[in-house]
C-alpha positions as CSV (number, residue, x, y, z in Angstrom):
1,M,-23.8,44.0,8.8
2,I,-21.4,41.2,10.0
3,S,-23.9,40.2,12.7
4,N,-26.7,40.0,10.1
5,A,-24.6,37.9,7.7
6,L,-23.6,35.6,10.6
7,S,-27.3,35.2,11.6
8,T,-28.2,34.4,8.0
9,L,-25.5,31.8,7.8
10,L,-26.4,30.2,11.1
11,A,-30.1,30.0,10.0
12,R,-29.2,27.7,7.1
13,P,-29.6,23.9,7.5
14,R,-26.8,22.3,9.4
15,W,-25.5,20.3,6.4
16,Q,-25.1,23.5,4.4
17,I,-23.0,25.0,7.2
18,T,-20.9,21.8,7.4
19,L,-20.5,21.9,3.6
20,G,-19.3,25.5,3.6
21,I,-16.7,24.8,6.3
22,V,-15.5,21.6,4.6
23,V,-15.2,23.5,1.2
24,I,-13.0,26.2,2.9
25,A,-10.9,23.5,4.5
26,Q,-10.6,21.7,1.2
27,V,-9.3,24.9,-0.5
28,L,-6.7,25.3,2.2
29,S,-5.7,21.6,2.0
30,A,-5.5,21.6,-1.8
31,V,-3.4,24.8,-1.8
32,G,-1.1,23.3,0.8
33,F,-0.6,19.9,-0.9
34,S,-0.1,21.4,-4.4
35,I,2.3,24.1,-3.3
36,I,5.1,21.6,-3.3
37,F,4.5,20.0,-6.7
38,P,6.4,22.5,-8.9
39,F,9.8,22.1,-7.1
40,L,9.6,18.7,-5.5
41,P,12.1,17.0,-7.9
42,L,14.4,20.0,-7.5
43,Y,14.2,19.7,-3.7
44,V,15.2,16.0,-4.1
45,A,18.2,17.0,-6.2
46,E,19.2,19.6,-3.6
47,L,19.0,17.1,-0.7
48,G,21.0,14.4,-2.5
49,T,21.2,10.8,-1.6
50,N,23.2,8.6,0.7
51,T,22.8,5.5,-1.6
52,S,24.2,4.5,-5.0
53,L,20.7,5.0,-6.5
54,S,20.2,7.9,-8.9
55,I,18.5,11.2,-8.0
56,E,16.1,10.5,-10.8
57,F,15.0,7.3,-9.1
58,W,14.4,9.1,-5.8
59,A,12.5,11.9,-7.6
60,G,10.2,9.3,-9.0
61,M,9.8,7.6,-5.6
62,V,8.8,10.9,-4.0
63,F,5.7,10.9,-6.2
64,S,5.0,7.2,-6.3
65,A,5.5,6.3,-2.6
66,Q,2.6,8.5,-1.4
67,G,0.2,7.0,-4.0
68,F,1.1,3.3,-3.2
69,T,0.7,3.7,0.6
70,M,-2.5,5.7,0.3
71,M,-3.8,2.9,-2.0
72,L,-3.3,0.5,0.9
73,A,-4.4,2.7,3.8
74,A,-7.4,4.5,2.4
75,P,-10.0,1.7,2.5
76,I,-9.0,0.9,6.2
77,W,-9.5,4.6,7.2
78,G,-12.8,4.7,5.3
79,A,-14.1,1.6,7.1
80,L,-13.1,3.0,10.5
81,A,-14.9,6.3,9.6
82,D,-18.2,4.3,9.5
83,R,-17.5,3.0,13.0
84,Y,-16.1,6.1,14.8
85,G,-17.2,9.1,12.7
86,R,-16.2,10.9,9.5
87,K,-15.3,14.2,11.2
88,L,-12.7,12.4,13.2
89,M,-11.2,11.1,9.9
90,V,-11.0,14.6,8.4
91,E,-9.2,15.8,11.5
92,R,-6.8,12.9,11.4
93,A,-6.0,13.5,7.8
94,T,-5.4,17.3,8.1
95,F,-3.5,17.3,11.4
96,G,-1.5,14.3,10.4
97,A,-0.6,16.0,7.1
98,A,0.3,19.2,8.9
99,I,2.9,17.4,11.0
100,L,4.4,15.4,8.2
101,L,4.6,18.3,5.8
102,F,6.4,20.4,8.5
103,L,8.9,17.6,9.0
104,M,9.5,17.4,5.2
105,G,10.9,20.9,5.3
106,Y,13.7,19.7,7.6
107,V,14.8,16.4,6.1
108,N,18.5,15.9,5.2
109,S,18.3,13.4,2.4
110,A,16.1,12.2,-0.4
111,E,15.6,8.9,1.5
112,E,14.1,10.7,4.5
113,L,11.8,12.7,2.2
114,V,10.5,9.5,0.5
115,L,9.9,7.9,3.9
116,L,7.8,10.9,5.0
117,R,5.9,10.9,1.7
118,A,5.1,7.2,2.3
119,L,3.9,8.1,5.8
120,Q,1.8,10.9,4.3
121,G,0.0,8.3,2.1
122,L,-0.7,6.2,5.2
123,V,-2.0,9.0,7.4
124,T,-3.7,11.5,5.1
125,G,-6.5,11.4,2.6
126,T,-8.4,14.6,3.1
127,V,-10.5,14.4,-0.1
128,S,-12.0,11.0,0.7
129,A,-12.6,11.9,4.3
130,A,-14.3,15.1,3.3
131,N,-16.4,13.3,0.7
132,A,-17.5,10.7,3.2
133,L,-18.5,13.4,5.8
134,I,-20.5,15.4,3.3
135,A,-22.2,12.3,1.8
136,A,-23.3,11.3,5.2
137,E,-24.6,14.8,6.2
138,A,-26.2,16.0,2.9
139,P,-29.6,14.9,1.7
140,R,-29.4,12.3,-1.0
141,E,-31.2,14.5,-3.5
142,R,-28.5,17.3,-3.0
143,T,-25.5,15.0,-3.1
144,G,-24.5,16.1,-6.6
145,F,-24.4,19.8,-5.6
146,A,-22.5,19.0,-2.4
147,M,-19.9,16.9,-4.2
148,G,-19.6,19.6,-6.9
149,A,-18.9,22.2,-4.2
150,I,-16.1,20.1,-2.7
151,Q,-14.6,19.8,-6.2
152,V,-14.7,23.6,-6.5
153,G,-12.6,23.8,-3.3
154,L,-10.2,21.0,-4.5
155,W,-9.6,22.3,-8.0
156,G,-9.5,26.0,-6.9
157,G,-6.8,25.1,-4.5
158,I,-4.9,23.1,-7.0
159,A,-5.0,26.0,-9.4
160,L,-3.6,28.4,-6.8
161,G,-1.1,26.1,-5.1
162,P,1.6,25.7,-7.8
163,L,1.8,29.4,-8.4
164,I,2.2,30.2,-4.7
165,G,4.8,27.4,-4.4
166,G,6.8,28.6,-7.3
167,I,7.0,32.2,-6.0
168,L,7.8,31.1,-2.5
169,S,10.5,28.6,-3.5
170,D,12.2,31.2,-5.8
171,A,12.1,33.9,-3.1
172,Y,12.8,31.9,0.1
173,G,14.1,28.5,-0.9
174,F,12.5,25.0,-1.0
175,R,11.9,24.7,2.8
176,A,9.6,27.7,3.2
177,P,6.6,26.3,1.3
178,F,6.6,23.2,3.5
179,I,6.1,25.4,6.6
180,L,3.3,27.4,4.9
181,T,1.7,24.1,3.9
182,S,1.8,22.9,7.4
183,I,0.2,26.1,8.7
184,L,-2.6,25.9,6.1
185,L,-3.4,22.3,6.9
186,A,-3.4,22.9,10.6
187,F,-5.8,25.8,10.2
188,A,-8.0,23.6,8.0
189,G,-8.1,21.0,10.8
190,I,-8.9,23.5,13.4
191,L,-11.7,24.9,11.2
192,V,-13.3,21.5,10.9
193,M,-12.8,20.6,14.6
194,V,-14.4,23.8,15.8
195,G,-17.0,24.5,13.1
196,V,-18.4,21.1,12.1
197,R,-21.0,19.3,14.2
198,E,-21.4,15.8,12.9
199,N,-24.7,13.9,13.4
200,F,-22.9,10.5,13.7
201,Q,-25.1,7.6,14.9
202,P,-23.8,4.2,13.8
203,D,-26.5,1.9,12.6
204,E,-26.3,-1.0,15.1
205,Q,-28.3,-3.3,12.9
206,E,-26.0,-2.8,10.0
207,K,-23.0,-3.1,12.3
208,A,-24.2,-6.5,13.4
209,K,-24.6,-7.6,9.8
210,R,-21.1,-6.6,8.7
211,T,-18.8,-7.1,11.6
212,G,-15.5,-6.9,9.6
213,I,-13.9,-4.4,7.3
214,I,-13.6,-7.0,4.5
215,A,-17.2,-7.9,4.8
216,A,-18.1,-4.2,4.5
217,W,-16.1,-3.8,1.4
218,R,-17.7,-7.0,-0.1
219,H,-21.1,-5.6,0.7
220,I,-20.3,-2.3,-1.1
221,L,-18.8,-3.9,-4.1
222,G,-21.9,-6.1,-4.4
223,A,-24.2,-3.1,-4.9
224,A,-25.4,-2.5,-8.4
225,G,-23.4,0.1,-10.2
226,V,-20.6,0.4,-7.7
227,K,-18.0,-1.7,-9.6
228,P,-18.4,0.2,-12.9
229,V,-18.2,3.5,-11.1
230,Y,-14.9,2.4,-9.4
231,I,-13.5,1.4,-12.8
232,I,-14.5,4.8,-14.2
233,R,-12.8,6.5,-11.2
234,F,-9.6,4.5,-11.9
235,M,-9.6,5.4,-15.6
236,T,-10.4,9.0,-14.9
237,G,-7.5,9.1,-12.5
238,L,-5.3,7.8,-15.2
239,T,-6.4,10.5,-17.7
240,R,-5.8,13.2,-15.1
241,T,-2.3,12.0,-14.2
242,I,-0.9,10.4,-17.4
243,I,0.2,13.7,-19.0
244,V,1.6,15.2,-15.9
245,P,5.2,13.7,-16.2
246,I,5.5,14.6,-19.9
247,A,3.7,18.0,-19.9
248,P,6.9,20.1,-19.2
249,L,8.8,18.2,-21.9
250,F,5.9,18.6,-24.4
251,I,5.6,22.3,-23.7
252,A,9.4,22.6,-24.1
253,S,9.0,21.3,-27.6
254,L,6.4,23.9,-28.4
255,V,8.0,27.0,-26.7
256,V,11.1,28.6,-28.1
257,E,11.9,30.7,-25.0
258,S,13.4,28.3,-22.4
259,D,12.9,30.8,-19.5
260,S,9.1,30.8,-20.1
261,Q,8.5,27.0,-20.2
262,G,7.7,26.8,-16.5
263,T,5.2,29.7,-16.8
264,Y,3.4,27.9,-19.7
265,T,3.3,24.7,-17.7
266,G,1.8,26.5,-14.7
267,L,-0.8,28.2,-17.0
268,M,-1.8,24.9,-18.4
269,V,-2.3,23.3,-15.0
270,G,-4.0,26.4,-13.7
271,A,-6.4,26.8,-16.7
272,S,-7.5,23.2,-16.5
273,S,-8.0,23.3,-12.7
274,A,-9.9,26.6,-12.8
275,A,-12.2,25.3,-15.5
276,A,-12.9,22.1,-13.5
277,S,-13.6,24.2,-10.4
278,F,-16.2,26.4,-12.2
279,S,-18.0,23.5,-13.9
280,A,-18.0,21.0,-11.0
281,V,-20.7,22.7,-8.8
282,Y,-22.9,23.5,-11.8
283,L,-22.8,20.0,-13.3
284,G,-23.2,18.5,-9.8
285,R,-26.4,20.6,-9.3
286,L,-27.6,19.7,-12.8
287,G,-27.0,16.0,-12.1
288,D,-29.3,16.2,-9.1
289,R,-32.1,17.2,-11.5
290,I,-31.5,15.2,-14.6
291,G,-29.3,12.3,-13.3
292,H,-25.6,12.0,-12.8
293,R,-25.3,9.2,-15.4
294,K,-26.2,11.8,-18.1
295,I,-23.7,14.3,-16.8
296,L,-20.9,11.6,-16.7
297,L,-21.7,10.4,-20.3
298,G,-21.8,14.0,-21.7
299,S,-18.6,15.0,-19.9
300,A,-16.7,11.9,-21.1
301,I,-17.8,12.5,-24.7
302,F,-16.7,16.2,-24.5
303,A,-13.4,15.2,-22.9
304,L,-12.8,12.8,-25.8
305,I,-13.5,15.5,-28.4
306,T,-11.2,18.0,-26.7
307,Y,-8.3,15.6,-26.0
308,I,-7.7,14.3,-29.6
309,P,-6.6,17.7,-31.0
310,Q,-4.1,18.1,-28.1
311,A,-1.9,15.5,-29.8
312,F,-1.6,17.7,-32.9
313,V,-1.1,21.2,-31.4
314,S,1.7,23.4,-32.7
315,D,1.6,26.1,-30.1
316,A,1.5,26.2,-26.3
317,W,-1.5,28.5,-26.2
318,Q,-3.5,25.9,-28.3
319,L,-2.7,23.3,-25.6
320,I,-3.6,25.6,-22.8
321,A,-7.0,26.4,-24.4
322,L,-7.8,22.7,-25.1
323,Q,-6.7,21.8,-21.5
324,A,-9.1,24.4,-20.2
325,A,-11.9,22.9,-22.3
326,T,-11.0,19.5,-21.0
327,G,-11.1,20.9,-17.5
328,L,-14.8,21.8,-17.9
329,A,-15.5,18.1,-18.6
330,M,-13.4,16.9,-15.7
331,G,-15.5,18.9,-13.3
332,G,-18.4,16.6,-14.3
333,M,-16.4,13.5,-14.5
334,I,-15.3,13.8,-10.9
335,A,-18.4,15.3,-9.3
336,A,-20.8,12.8,-11.0
337,P,-19.1,9.5,-9.9
338,S,-18.7,10.9,-6.4
339,A,-22.4,11.5,-6.2
340,M,-23.1,8.1,-7.7
341,I,-21.2,6.3,-5.0
342,A,-23.4,7.9,-2.4
343,G,-26.5,6.9,-4.4
344,Y,-25.5,3.3,-5.1
345,T,-24.6,2.6,-1.4
346,Q,-26.5,2.8,1.8
347,R,-26.4,5.3,4.7
348,G,-23.7,4.3,7.1
349,E,-21.3,3.0,4.4
350,E,-20.0,6.4,3.3
351,G,-16.6,6.0,5.0
352,A,-15.9,2.6,3.5
353,A,-17.3,3.5,0.1
354,Y,-15.1,6.7,-0.2
355,G,-12.2,5.0,1.3
356,L,-12.2,2.4,-1.4
357,D,-12.7,5.2,-3.9
358,N,-9.6,7.0,-2.6
359,S,-7.6,3.8,-2.8
360,I,-8.6,3.3,-6.4
361,V,-7.7,6.9,-7.4
362,A,-4.4,6.6,-5.5
363,A,-3.6,3.4,-7.5
364,S,-4.2,5.3,-10.7
365,R,-1.9,8.0,-9.6
366,A,0.8,5.5,-8.8
367,V,0.7,3.6,-12.1
368,A,0.0,6.5,-14.5
369,P,3.6,7.9,-14.5
370,L,4.9,4.4,-15.4
371,I,2.4,4.2,-18.3
372,S,3.1,7.7,-19.4
373,A,6.9,7.2,-19.4
374,T,6.6,3.9,-21.3
375,I,4.3,5.4,-24.0
376,A,6.5,8.5,-24.4
377,T,9.7,6.4,-24.7
378,W,8.4,4.0,-27.3
379,F,5.9,6.0,-29.3
380,G,6.6,9.7,-28.5
381,L,5.1,12.5,-26.4
382,R,2.0,13.1,-28.6
383,V,0.8,9.6,-28.4
384,T,0.3,10.0,-24.7
385,F,-2.5,12.5,-25.4
386,L,-4.1,10.0,-27.8
387,T,-3.9,7.3,-25.1
388,A,-5.8,9.6,-22.7
389,A,-8.4,10.1,-25.5
390,L,-8.7,6.4,-25.8
391,L,-9.4,6.1,-22.1
392,F,-12.2,8.7,-22.3
393,A,-13.7,6.6,-25.1
394,V,-13.6,3.5,-22.9
395,I,-15.2,5.5,-20.0
396,T,-18.0,6.6,-22.4
397,F,-18.7,3.0,-23.3
398,I,-18.7,1.8,-19.7
399,T,-21.1,4.6,-18.7
400,W,-23.5,3.9,-21.6
401,R,-23.4,0.1,-21.3
402,W,-22.9,-0.8,-17.7
403,L,-24.1,2.0,-15.4
404,P,-27.7,1.7,-14.1
405,Q,-30.1,4.3,-15.6
406,T,-31.0,5.9,-12.3
407,L,-29.4,6.2,-8.8
408,Q,-30.5,3.8,-6.1
409,L,-31.6,6.5,-3.9
410,E,-32.4,5.5,-0.3
411,T,-36.0,4.9,0.6
412,S,-37.7,6.3,3.6
413,S,-37.4,3.0,5.4
414,S,-33.6,3.1,5.1
């Protein structure tokens, strides 16, 4: 039975085998990275600081440092992927993360942890590396399905990781999850290294036209539709991250039992992530048939409709249900732009295109907590949800007004 299943698997097109391996690696990576999120501020408090700066400052820096450095490094790694291969970049990201996360379990101060988190941003970037690899290997007409499958792995891992991390940290302390994360990432890297065979052949003519990284970025940004998609990706990143810092506080205002607030927060994150995981692959496949612009437009409108009521909930379960509904929309809002980037750009530019994309998303993750804290301080926690709804309204307008009607799919000559 096993031999028959293996024979059936190996008989599939090479790009589908690569996609399956990358999705599994993405699940392992997402679980690993998200394991540490529930207790990271508590770990900072346990480590303490050798400076006069507050623990709250270092707790914020732990989250922001990785986003800022990834914003700077991701476009460079992406451009290098187009020159030396995308599989190599996936291996670099996963093995580099495995080493750094292992070291994080043995730091002695908050400053050391922040330094390693900053290095993590410089070295890693598994999502953009995986996107570039699959965009280069998959047929253009199946890009939406492929990107949706990657999002299934990503969101599925994010849904599982915090639960595993919370259980491990309660049972074995804060350092144990870092070791498990390192093991998962190393296994993901080995899986890609052994199982993926990349058909990488750099286009010498295109290489001669664009000799520098800056020139490659300029060429990508000059393609029709690319700039609006990147703007949408930035704003979508804001909507995903803007409520994260205030979610525990908002749930605390809804839940009477203080010992169950963490559970409700985990359920909210898990419900949203699981819903996005389920919808991403379906909406990605549907986008291949009817157009990813329609999927993005419908998803943005649905997210707008489901986000407005979240500002007026009176019960934690209402918030969880609405977050799950929003998660269904987020599956399309992430898979569709990812497929659009492949459609608007040329073969051979996948690394640079998704490197820029990762940089833009990292920038949104870096600034979203600052925006969230400012809004919550001046106007209250509930207004943060209305701000996210406003962002979805702007995304809807940009999609309707600025995005080309159809993807610029490659011609046979390209």
